[in-house]
C-alpha positions as CSV (number, residue, x, y, z in Angstrom):
1,X,-50.0,8.7,-2.5
2,X,-51.3,9.4,-6.0
3,X,-48.6,10.5,-8.5
4,X,-48.7,11.2,-12.2
5,X,-48.6,8.3,-14.6
6,X,-45.1,7.3,-15.9
7,X,-45.0,7.4,-19.7
8,X,-42.6,7.7,-22.6
9,X,-41.2,11.1,-23.7
10,X,-43.3,10.9,-26.9
11,X,-46.5,10.3,-24.9
12,X,-45.6,13.1,-22.5
13,X,-45.0,15.5,-25.4
14,X,-48.3,14.7,-27.0
15,X,-50.1,15.3,-23.8
16,X,-48.2,18.5,-23.2
17,X,-49.1,19.8,-26.6
18,X,-52.8,19.0,-26.1
19,X,-52.7,20.9,-22.8
20,X,-50.8,23.8,-24.4
21,X,-53.8,24.4,-26.7
22,X,-56.0,24.9,-23.6
23,X,-53.4,27.1,-21.9
24,X,-53.2,29.4,-24.9
25,X,-57.0,29.7,-24.9
26,X,-56.9,30.7,-21.3
27,X,-54.2,33.3,-22.0
28,X,-56.4,34.8,-24.8
29,X,-59.4,34.8,-22.5
30,X,-57.4,36.4,-19.7
31,X,-56.2,39.2,-22.1
32,X,-59.8,39.8,-23.0
33,X,-60.8,40.0,-19.4
34,X,-58.0,42.5,-18.6
35,X,-59.2,44.7,-21.5
36,X,-62.7,44.6,-20.1
37,X,-61.4,45.6,-16.7
38,X,-59.6,48.5,-18.2
39,X,-62.9,49.7,-19.8
40,X,-64.5,49.9,-16.4
41,X,-65.7,53.4,-15.5
42,X,-64.0,55.2,-12.6
43,X,-65.2,57.1,-9.5
44,X,-63.8,60.4,-8.3
45,X,-62.5,60.4,-4.8
46,X,-63.9,63.6,-3.2
47,X,-63.2,62.6,0.4
48,X,-60.0,63.6,2.1
49,X,-58.2,60.6,3.5
50,X,-55.3,61.0,5.9
51,X,-52.7,58.3,6.6
52,X,-49.7,58.0,8.9
53,X,-46.4,56.8,7.5
54,X,-42.7,57.1,8.1
55,X,-42.8,60.8,7.3
56,X,-45.9,61.6,9.4
57,X,-49.3,62.5,8.1
58,X,-50.0,62.1,4.3
59,X,-53.0,62.2,2.0
60,X,-54.2,59.7,-0.6
61,X,-52.7,61.9,-3.3
62,X,-49.3,61.8,-1.4
63,X,-49.4,58.0,-1.6
64,X,-48.9,58.2,-5.4
65,X,-45.4,59.7,-4.9
66,X,-45.9,61.8,-8.0
67,X,-46.8,58.9,-10.3
68,X,-50.0,58.5,-12.2
69,X,-51.3,55.2,-10.7
70,X,-51.5,53.7,-7.3
71,X,-52.1,50.1,-6.2
72,X,-53.0,49.8,-2.5
73,X,-52.7,46.4,-0.7
74,X,-55.4,46.3,2.0
75,X,-53.2,44.5,4.5
76,X,-55.4,42.9,7.2
77,X,-54.0,44.3,10.5
78,X,-56.6,45.3,13.1
79,X,-55.8,48.0,15.6
80,X,-55.7,45.6,18.5
81,X,-53.5,43.0,16.8
82,X,-49.8,42.7,17.6
83,X,-48.9,41.2,14.2
84,X,-50.3,41.4,10.7
85,X,-52.4,38.7,8.8
86,X,-50.3,35.7,7.8
87,X,-51.9,35.4,4.4
88,X,-51.3,39.2,3.8
89,X,-47.7,38.7,4.9
90,X,-47.2,35.8,2.5
91,X,-48.6,38.0,-0.3
92,X,-46.2,40.9,0.5
93,X,-43.3,38.4,0.5
94,X,-44.1,37.8,-3.2
95,X,-43.9,41.5,-4.3
96,X,-40.8,42.0,-6.4
97,X,-38.6,45.1,-6.9
98,X,-40.8,48.1,-7.1
99,X,-38.6,49.8,-9.8
100,X,-40.4,47.9,-12.5
101,X,-43.8,49.2,-11.4
102,X,-42.4,52.7,-11.0
103,X,-41.1,52.5,-14.6
104,X,-44.8,52.2,-15.6
105,X,-45.8,55.2,-13.5
106,X,-47.3,53.1,-10.8
107,X,-46.8,53.1,-7.1
108,X,-47.4,50.2,-4.7
109,X,-48.2,50.7,-1.0
110,X,-49.8,48.7,1.8
111,X,-52.5,50.3,4.1
112,X,-53.8,48.9,7.4
113,X,-56.1,50.0,10.1
114,X,-53.5,49.3,12.8
115,X,-51.8,52.3,14.3
116,X,-48.4,53.0,12.7
117,X,-46.7,52.3,16.0
118,X,-47.8,48.7,15.7
119,X,-47.1,48.5,11.9
120,X,-43.5,49.7,12.3
121,X,-42.0,46.9,14.4
122,X,-43.8,44.2,12.4
123,X,-42.6,45.7,9.2
124,X,-39.0,45.6,10.6
125,X,-39.5,42.0,11.7
126,X,-40.5,41.0,8.2
127,X,-37.7,43.0,6.6
128,X,-40.0,44.9,4.2
129,X,-38.9,48.3,2.8
130,X,-42.0,49.0,0.7
131,X,-44.3,51.9,1.7
132,X,-46.8,51.0,4.4
133,X,-49.3,53.4,5.9
134,X,-51.9,53.4,8.8
135,X,-55.5,54.5,8.2
136,X,-56.2,54.2,12.0
137,X,-57.8,57.6,12.3
138,X,-60.0,57.4,9.2
139,X,-62.5,55.3,7.3
140,X,-60.4,54.3,4.3
141,X,-60.6,50.5,5.1
142,X,-64.4,50.7,5.6
143,X,-65.0,52.8,2.5
144,X,-63.1,50.4,0.3
145,X,-64.6,47.4,1.9
146,X,-61.5,45.9,3.4
147,X,-62.9,46.3,6.9
148,X,-66.4,45.0,7.3
149,X,-68.9,44.5,10.1
150,X,-70.1,40.9,10.1
151,X,-72.3,39.3,12.8
152,X,-71.8,42.4,15.0
153,X,-68.0,42.1,14.8
154,X,-65.5,44.0,12.6
155,X,-63.6,41.7,10.1
156,X,-60.5,42.6,8.2
157,X,-60.0,41.1,4.7
158,X,-57.1,41.2,2.3
159,X,-57.7,43.2,-0.9
160,X,-56.2,45.4,-3.6
161,X,-57.5,48.7,-4.8
162,X,-56.3,50.7,-7.8
163,X,-56.3,54.4,-8.3
164,X,-55.6,56.8,-11.1
165,X,-54.4,60.4,-10.8
166,X,-55.2,63.2,-13.2
167,X,-53.4,66.3,-11.9
168,X,-54.6,66.6,-8.3
169,X,-57.8,64.6,-8.9
170,X,-57.8,61.0,-7.8
171,X,-60.1,58.3,-9.1
172,X,-60.9,54.8,-8.0
173,X,-60.7,52.3,-10.9
174,X,-60.8,48.8,-9.4
175,X,-60.8,46.6,-6.3
176,X,-60.6,42.9,-5.6
177,X,-60.6,40.8,-2.4
178,X,-59.9,37.4,-1.0
179,X,-59.4,34.8,-3.8
180,X,-59.2,37.7,-6.2
181,X,-55.5,38.0,-5.1
182,X,-54.7,34.5,-6.1
183,X,-51.8,34.5,-8.6
184,X,-51.0,38.2,-8.1
185,X,-47.7,39.7,-6.9
186,X,-45.7,40.0,-10.1
187,X,-45.3,43.4,-11.8
188,X,-47.4,42.4,-14.8
189,X,-50.1,40.8,-12.7
190,X,-50.5,44.1,-10.7
191,X,-50.4,46.2,-13.8
192,X,-53.1,44.1,-15.3
193,X,-55.5,45.4,-12.5
194,X,-54.9,49.0,-13.4
195,X,-56.6,51.3,-15.9
196,X,-53.4,51.8,-17.9
197,X,-52.5,48.1,-17.9
198,X,-49.0,46.9,-18.9
199,X,-48.8,49.8,-21.4
200,X,-48.1,47.5,-24.3
201,X,-49.1,48.6,-27.8
202,X,-51.1,45.4,-28.3
203,X,-53.4,46.1,-25.3
204,X,-57.0,47.3,-25.6
205,X,-58.4,49.8,-25.5
206,X,-56.1,51.7,-27.8
207,X,-54.3,54.8,-26.6
208,X,-53.8,53.7,-23.0
209,X,-50.2,52.5,-23.7
210,X,-49.0,56.1,-24.5
211,X,-51.0,57.8,-21.7
212,X,-47.9,58.4,-19.6
213,X,-46.0,59.9,-22.5
214,X,-43.1,57.5,-22.0
215,X,-41.5,54.7,-24.1
216,X,-43.9,51.7,-24.0
217,X,-43.6,48.0,-24.5
218,X,-41.6,45.2,-22.9
219,X,-38.5,46.1,-24.9
220,X,-38.0,49.0,-22.5
221,X,-37.7,46.8,-19.5
222,X,-34.4,47.4,-17.8
223,X,-32.4,46.0,-14.9
224,X,-34.0,47.6,-11.8
225,X,-30.9,49.9,-11.2
226,X,-30.9,51.1,-14.9
227,X,-34.1,53.1,-15.1
228,X,-33.6,56.8,-15.6
229,X,-35.1,59.5,-13.5
230,X,-38.3,59.8,-15.5
231,X,-39.1,56.1,-15.1
232,X,-38.4,56.4,-11.4
233,X,-41.2,59.0,-11.1
């Protein structure tokens, strides 16, 4: 088995500081990439999508739960399967308390092509309480490229799609699939995919941080049970 070289504390610190220079360069490059993503144009959603959830039939607008942004996890779960994708399940296991996303006006939900009657027992088995909807009777998965026909067979693939709401109008801002989900799952990593970002004053483009009309910046992070009613919406 190949293990790291054993060295003195001084040599380790020197090597660590050399690596830190590269890590900081990656952080700056990542910030620039996120800013470029936020500058992407968006597409108006003119099609009416209907989903099934715990409260019955709902629309894409309903999935926002009154907030301004929506992050959808395309959870691979075909209609004929008895259980969801293992990789998608591992991804959902990483999602933290949703109050911190809600505090930034962002809702998170999973959507699968499986009928809700199949989703419900699997969701209970996994112990998840986050919103999960079925698009069984519609083309949401196909339209957002989470369900593809390959070699004459339909293939489900994991992904994330981000949406922005302006009044009753919904816009698609970003999607990523497969390896694009690597390293995601935390509140900040999900917000980095959205048009409004983390809503920090230092983020580009300018003006996005105050788009929700709420206090911005990491200094306003609270314990998840301390956010007021506005943040919860």
